[in-house]
C-alpha positions in Angstrom: 20.3 -54.6 12.1 19.7 -56.6 8.6 20.6 -54.8 5.6 17.1 -55.5 4.5 16.4 -53.0 7.7 18.5 -50.7 7.0 17.7 -49.8 2.7 14.7 -49.0 4.7 15.8 -46.7 7.1 18.4 -45.0 4.3 16.9 -41.9 4.0 17.1 -41.5 0.1 15.2 -43.8 -2.8 18.0 -44.2 -4.3 21.8 -45.5 -3.2 25.6 -45.2 -4.4 27.8 -48.6 -4.7 30.2 -46.5 -2.1 27.1 -46.3 0.5 26.3 -49.9 -0.2 29.2 -50.9 0.9 29.5 -48.3 4.1 25.7 -50.0 4.8 27.2 -53.6 4.5 30.3 -52.6 5.8 32.7 -54.1 3.8 34.6 -53.2 0.8 35.5 -55.9 -1.3 32.9 -56.5 -4.6 32.5 -60.3 -4.0 31.3 -59.6 -0.3 29.1 -55.5 -2.1 28.1 -58.0 -5.5 26.4 -60.8 -3.1 24.4 -58.9 -0.2 22.8 -57.5 -3.8 22.3 -60.5 -5.6 20.5 -61.2 -2.2 18.2 -58.2 -1.9 18.3 -58.2 -6.2 16.2 -61.4 -4.7 13.9 -60.2 -2.5 12.9 -57.1 -4.8 14.8 -54.3 -2.7 17.0 -53.2 -5.2 17.1 -52.6 -8.7 20.4 -51.4 -11.1 20.2 -48.1 -12.1 22.2 -49.0 -15.7 22.6 -45.6 -17.0 25.3 -45.5 -13.6 27.5 -48.1 -15.0 29.2 -50.1 -13.0 32.1 -50.8 -11.3 34.4 -52.7 -14.1 35.0 -56.0 -12.4 33.7 -58.6 -15.0 33.2 -61.3 -12.2 31.9 -59.5 -9.4 30.2 -57.1 -11.7 28.7 -53.8 -9.1 26.2 -50.9 -10.8 27.2 -47.5 -9.7 23.8 -46.6 -8.7 20.9 -48.5 -7.2 17.3 -48.0 -6.9 15.5 -49.1 -3.1 12.5 -50.5 -3.8 10.0 -50.3 -0.5 8.7 -53.8 0.2 4.4 -54.3 -0.7 2.5 -55.2 2.3 0.9 -58.1 2.7 -2.4 -56.8 3.3 -4.6 -60.6 2.4 -5.0 -61.0 6.8 -6.3 -57.2 7.5 -8.7 -58.0 4.4 -9.9 -61.5 6.1 -10.7 -59.6 9.2 -12.5 -56.9 7.6 -14.1 -59.0 5.8 -15.3 -60.8 9.2 -16.5 -57.2 10.5 -20.4 -56.5 11.2 -21.6 -56.1 7.6 -22.4 -52.0 7.9 -19.1 -51.2 8.4 -18.1 -53.3 5.4 -20.7 -51.3 3.2 -18.9 -48.8 1.6 -16.0 -50.4 1.2 -13.9 -47.9 3.1 -11.8 -50.0 4.8 -11.4 -53.1 2.6 -9.7 -49.9 0.3 -7.9 -48.7 3.4 -6.2 -51.9 4.9 -3.6 -49.6 6.7 -6.7 -47.8 8.0 -8.8 -50.7 9.8 -5.1 -51.5 11.2 -4.6 -48.3 13.2 -8.5 -48.9 14.5 -8.3 -52.3 14.8 -9.1 -53.0 17.9 -12.2 -50.2 18.2 -13.2 -51.6 15.1 -13.8 -55.0 16.5 -15.2 -53.9 19.6 -17.6 -52.0 17.4 -18.2 -55.0 14.8 -18.9 -56.9 18.3 -21.9 -54.5 19.7 -23.0 -54.1 15.9 -23.3 -58.0 16.1 -25.0 -58.2 19.6 -27.6 -54.9 19.7 -31.4 -56.0 18.7 -33.5 -53.6 16.7 -35.2 -51.4 20.0 -32.5 -49.7 21.5 -32.9 -47.5 24.4 -30.6 -44.9 23.3 -28.4 -43.4 26.2 -26.6 -40.8 26.0 -23.0 -40.6 24.3 -20.3 -41.5 26.8 -22.5 -44.3 28.4 -22.4 -45.9 24.8 -18.9 -45.5 24.7 -18.4 -46.8 27.4 -21.0 -49.9 26.7 -19.0 -50.5 23.5 -15.5 -49.5 24.5 -15.1 -50.0 28.0 -13.4 -45.9 27.7 -16.2 -43.3 28.5 -14.7 -40.5 25.8 -13.6 -42.6 23.1 -16.7 -41.5 20.8 -15.6 -38.1 21.7 -12.6 -38.4 20.3 -12.5 -36.0 16.5 -10.1 -38.7 14.2 -12.2 -41.6 15.8 -15.6 -39.6 14.9 -14.3 -38.6 11.2 -13.7 -42.4 10.7 -17.6 -43.7 12.4 -18.6 -40.7 9.7 -16.5 -41.9 6.6 -18.4 -45.9 7.5 -21.8 -43.9 7.9 -22.1 -44.7 11.3 -24.2 -42.5 12.9 -25.3 -41.6 16.7 -28.2 -42.4 15.8 -27.4 -46.0 14.6 -25.6 -46.9 18.1 -28.6 -45.7 19.8 -26.9 -42.5 22.0 -27.8 -38.2 22.2 -25.5 -35.9 23.2 -26.4 -34.6 26.5 -27.1 -30.7 25.9 -24.5 -28.7 26.2 -26.4 -25.7 27.9 -30.0 -25.4 29.3 -30.1 -28.2 32.2 -31.1 -26.1 34.8 -35.0 -25.8 35.1 -37.5 -26.4 37.4 -41.0 -28.0 36.0 -42.6 -29.6 38.8 -45.5 -31.5 36.8 -45.0 -32.2 33.8 -48.1 -31.6 31.1 -49.0 -32.1 27.0 -48.9 -28.1 26.9 -46.8 -26.2 28.4 -45.2 -22.4 29.1 -41.6 -22.0 30.3 -40.4 -19.0 31.5 -36.9 -18.2 30.2 -34.2 -16.1 32.4 -31.6 -14.6 31.4 -29.7 -14.1 35.1 -29.0 -16.9 37.9 -30.4 -14.3 40.4 -33.7 -14.2 39.0 -34.2 -17.7 38.0 -33.5 -19.4 41.5 -36.0 -16.3 43.1 -39.0 -17.5 40.3 -38.2 -21.3 41.8 -37.8 -20.6 45.3 -41.6 -18.5 44.8 -42.2 -21.8 42.7 -41.0 -23.7 45.3 -42.2 -23.0 48.5 -45.0 -20.7 47.6 -46.9 -22.8 44.9 -46.8 -19.3 42.8 -47.0 -19.7 38.8 -48.4 -17.0 38.2 -46.4 -13.1 37.5 -48.4 -10.0 36.4 -50.7 -11.9 35.1 -49.2 -14.2 33.1 -49.2 -18.2 33.6 -46.1 -20.6 33.8 -45.4 -24.3 34.3 -42.1 -23.8 34.8 -38.6 -21.6 34.6 -35.0 -21.8 32.8 -32.2 -20.8 33.6 -30.4 -19.4 30.5 -27.1 -18.5 31.7 -26.5 -15.6 29.9 -26.2 -15.7 25.9 -25.9 -19.7 26.5 -29.1 -20.3 25.9 -29.0 -18.5 22.4 -26.5 -20.9 20.9 -27.5 -22.4 17.7 -30.1 -25.4 18.7 -29.5 -25.3 22.5 -32.8 -24.6 23.3 -34.2 -27.2 20.5 -32.4 -29.5 22.7 -33.0 -28.8 25.6 -36.6 -29.7 24.4 -36.6 -32.7 22.4 -35.8 -33.9 26.3 -38.9 -32.4 28.0 -40.4 -35.4 25.7 -44.1 -35.2 23.7 -45.0 -31.8 25.4 -46.2 -28.3 23.3 -43.9 -26.3 24.4 -44.9 -22.0 24.9 -41.1 -20.3 25.9 -41.4 -16.6 27.5 -37.8 -14.7 27.5 -36.8 -12.9 29.7 -33.7 -10.5 30.5 -31.8 -7.6 31.0 -32.6 -4.5 29.4 -29.5 -3.2 27.2 -28.4 -4.4 23.4 -26.9 -8.1 24.3 -30.3 -9.0 26.4 -32.0 -7.7 23.5 -29.6 -9.6 21.1 -29.9 -12.9 22.8 -33.9 -12.4 22.0 -33.0 -12.4 18.6 -30.1 -14.6 17.9 -32.5 -17.2 19.7 -35.8 -17.0 17.6 -33.1 -16.6 15.0 -31.3 -19.4 15.4 -34.3 -21.8 16.6 -37.1 -20.7 14.6 -39.3 -24.2 15.0 -39.6 -22.8 19.1 -42.3 -21.2 19.6 -40.6 -18.3 22.5 -41.6 -14.5 22.5 -40.9 -12.0 25.2 -42.1 -12.0 28.5 -43.5 -8.6 28.2 -45.0 -7.6 31.8 -42.0 -8.2 33.3 -39.8 -6.0 30.6 -42.8 -2.9 32.0 -42.5 -3.7 35.2 -39.1 -3.4 34.9 -38.7 0.0 32.9 -41.8 1.2 35.5 -39.3 0.8 38.7 -36.5 2.1 36.2 -38.1 5.5 35.3 -36.9 7.6 38.0 -33.6 6.6 39.3 -30.1 6.8 37.6 -30.0 3.9 34.8 -26.0 2.1 34.7 -24.3 2.7 31.3 -23.9 -0.5 29.5 -20.0 -2.5 30.3 -20.9 -4.4 27.3 -18.0 -2.5 25.7 -18.9 -5.1 22.2 -21.8 -2.5 20.6 -23.5 -4.8 18.9 -26.6 -4.1 17.8 -29.3 -6.4 16.1 -32.7 -4.6 14.2 -34.7 -4.1 17.8 -38.0 -2.8 15.4 -39.7 -5.4 16.4 -39.4 -5.4 19.8 -40.4 -1.7 19.8 -43.5 -2.5 18.5 -44.2 -4.9 21.3 -44.4 -2.2 22.7 -46.7 1.2 21.4 -46.9 2.7 25.1 -44.9 5.2 26.8 -42.8 2.2 27.9 -41.6 1.7 24.1 -40.8 4.9 24.1 -38.5 4.4 27.0 -37.4 1.1 25.7 -36.1 2.7 22.7 -34.2 5.4 24.4 -32.0 3.6 26.8 -30.8 1.1 24.2 -30.7 4.1 22.0 -28.2 5.3 24.8 -26.4 1.9 25.1 -27.8 1.6 29.2 -28.2 -1.4 31.4 -32.0 -1.9 33.5 -30.4 -5.0 34.5 -33.3 -8.3 35.8 -32.2 -7.6 39.5 -34.2 -4.1 39.7 -36.7 -6.9 40.0 -35.7 -8.6 43.3 -37.3 -11.4 45.2 -39.1 -9.1 47.6 -40.5 -7.6 44.6 -41.4 -10.3 43.4 -43.0 -11.5 46.5 -44.8 -8.2 46.9 -46.6 -9.0 43.5 -47.1 -12.4 44.6 -49.6 -10.9 47.7 
């Protein structure tokens, strides 16, 4: 290993005459002096004058030196940065941090090539699809560090023409899309499947006097994740959509609806009241089990109670206050068929 490399790998930024002798491998003042002079000429060592010398007038060596790391020559990197697409240069992040460019050189050059060749009318595709097109790797745009860099460079998903596939709410059945639609959201899979089956096999789109155009599986509480329903609605295209929500009658079931309204304030959504009345009606004279939800989270249900001004409001309030649970499954496929007939 060269002396310059040994100095750069030295654990401290200062080095004594004896430590220099050790890494040079020779304790001769003449040899040490010549090596030090060579390093001083290259800007790698600078004498600490206050440390004193060895007293040798012919080959004076100071007792301590400061190690000076070489300055990086970034001219080649800056030249490459200047050849990138203007969108990658506009805020100066890369030119001010050429080492950042060095770390992502391959990705940024591929991204620059894409920006040069993409037109103005780009069809928006999924994040993974665009990632594979640009980088030959479908998960590159999922990497947190690289995405943070793109954010610094002000390169957005909209600019690159990709969207995030909604994580939730993909299980739907909407046979025909019309300018105005009503979609029924079901908390649980069984009831969603039954209604889907009823629509598919029997061409029935009405329950308890309420019509709808499609049915959507909410996957429990996932439907109420922030903007999950908003993102799903975008994929329905240019349609006006009204949603009906139908879930379990328990605290969490009502909590889901309240969170849904809170997290997606621009969505038109209401409770599927006839279904709740039918559930309460069927539970009136049977033992209702306690809720198995141990979280004990209670929202303000007063507005929901107002939707049931008759006996069902009292039944609903009592069931919730006693932490009971009336599952959607109380409305079986047989019940749906009887209602259909």
